[in-house]
N, C-alpha and C positions, 0 to 999 in steps of 0.2 A: 288575623293571621298569627299563627303560632310562632313566637320569636325563637323557639327552640327548633323549628323545622318539623318535618314529618316524623311520626313516631318510629323509633328504631324497629326494624324487622328482624326477628330472631327465629332461626330454624331449629326445631326440636325433633329429634329422632327417637322413636321407641323401638327397642330391640328386645327380643325374647322368643321363646318357643311358641309355635302355633297353639292357640287355645288358652293362653294364660290370661286373656281378658283385655288385651290392648285395644281392640276395636270397641269393646263395651265401655272402657274408660273414656275414649274419645267421644263416644256417643253421649255419655253422661255430661261431658263438658259442653257439648252442643246444646244441652238443655239449660245451661246456666247453673249446673251443679245440682240444684234442688229438683226433686221429683215434680212432675206436673200434677196439679190437684184435680184436673178435669179428665184424667185418663183412668182406665180400669184395666189392670191394677195400677196404682200410682207409680210403680217403678218400671212401667213399660218404657223402653227406650227406642228411639228411632234407629232404623238401619242406615248406616253410612256406606256410600259407595266408594270403593278403593280408587276409582277413576277420578274422584273429586279431590284427591289429595293435591296440595296440602290443605288440612283443615285449619282455618284461620280463626284465631280468638284475639279480641282486643281487650287488654287489661290496663288498669291504671294503678300505678304504684308510686307512692310519695308524690302525688299530683302530676305524675308524668305518664303519658300513654305509651304502651308498648304493643306491637303487633306480633303475636306468637303464631308461627306456622308449624303445625304438627304433621309429621310423617311417621309411617311405620314400615315394616318389612314388606307390606303389600303395595308399596308406592309404585305408580306407573313407571317412574324412573327407578332403575335399579338402586336400591338403598345404599349399596356400597359406593356409588358414584356421587352421592350427596355430600355436602360439606356442612354438617350441622354445627350450630353454635352451642348445643347442649344435648346430651344423650341421657336417656332414661332406660336402664336395664330392668325389664319387667319379669316377674315370676308369679306363679300361682301359689298363694299361701297354703292351699289345701293339697298341693301336689309337690312333695319334697324334691322329686327329680328335676323339676323346672328350675329350682334354685341351684342344684348341682350343675345344670346346664349353663348357668351364668358363669360358674367357675371354669368349666371345661371347654366351653365353646364361645359364648358371647363376649366374654372379656377378650379372648384372642381375636375375635372379629374387630373389636374396637382398636386393639393394638395394631392390627394388620392394615386396616383401612382408614382409620381416623386419627393417625398419629401426627397430623400436620400441625397440631397445636398442643404444646405441653400443658397449657392452661385450660384445655377443653374440660368443662365441668361435666361430671357424671353422677347421676342419682341412681340408687337401687330402690325399686318400688315394688312392694308386695301387693298384689291385687287379689280380689275375692276374699277379703278379710272376713266377710260374713260367713264363709264356709269353713273357717278354722274350727277344729275339734280338739278338745283337750285329750291328751294321751291317756290311754287306759293303764291300769296298774300292770297288766301283762306287758304292754309296750315299754313301760318304764323300767321293768325288771332287768337287772344286770346292765343298767346304763343304756337301755335301748331308747328308741325314739319312735313316735308315731308318724303318720303320713303328713300331718300338718306341721308347718314351720312356725315356731314360736318367735315372738318379737326379738328377744335377745339373740336368737340364732341369726336372724336376718341382719341385725345390727352388727353382729360379729363378722359376717361375710362382707358387709359393706366396708368395715374397717380393714379387713384382710385385703380387699381389692383396692383400697385407698379411694373409695368413692367419696364424693363431697357431701352426700346426704343420704340418709335412709328414711323411708316413709312407707306407710301402709294406708290402704283405703278399700272401700267396697263401692265399685261403680254401680252395682245393682241397686243398692239401698241409698247411695249418696254419702255414706258415712266417711268423713274425713276427706272427701274429694275437694272441697273448697280449700282446706288447709294445704293439700298437695299442690293445687294450682297456685296458691299464694307462694308456696315454697319455690315452685318452678319459676314464677315471675321474679322473685327476689334473686334467685341464682342467675337467671337470664339478664336481669338488670346489671348484675355485676360484670357480665361479659362485655358490657358497653363502656366500662370504666377502664382507665389506663392500666390498673393492676390486674385485671382479669378476675377469674373466679377462684382459681386455685390459691390456697394459702398454705402456710407451713404445717397446719394441723387439719385433719379431716373433721368437718363439721357434721358429725353424725349424732342422731338422737332418735328415740322411739316415740312416735306419736301415739 
C-alpha cells in the first residue's frame, strides 16, 4: 500500500488553432514518446478518438507517481467548462499566424474562462519543429520575417504573455517530446505543492 496515497490526478488542457498539431502531439505521447521500431514508416502515429478524452498518462517524478489527464479543444465536454490544473498554449512553428492567434485570441480565452486561479501554470509550446525553415535573404531584407517562427521569437512571446515555460518539439519525429513531457510533469508536480506553480519570475528557456 502506498503510504502517500493514490497518485495525484492533474488535468492538462491544450489550446490553439485547429491544425497546429495538438492531436499529433497527444498521439506521440501515447506511444511513449519514441517512434515504434516495428512500423513503416517508424514515425507513423496512431489515430486518437476525441471521444476518448481525457487521454491519461502515468509518469513518475522524483520517485512519486502522477496521473496526467490531457484534454484539447475537441473534448466531448466543452473545453471552456473544464477546470484544468495546467494549460498549454500550442502553435505551429511553420505557420506564423498561429503564434499571433495565441496573442490575439487564445490568451484572452484563458483570461476569460480560466481565471479561477492566479497560480494556474501556462506553457507556450511550439509544435512541428521539424517543419521550421530558415528565412530567405529576401524575407530578412528590411527587417522582414519568414513564415517560420524562430526560437527566440517564441521565447519572446512567452515572456510577453508571462507564461511559465516555453518549449518546442516535433511530434512527428519525436524530437524533444520526452523533454516537453518531463517539463509538463515538473510543472504539474508544482501545482500539488503549497506554493503552486507561479513564481516571481517567468521560467522561460529555449530547448
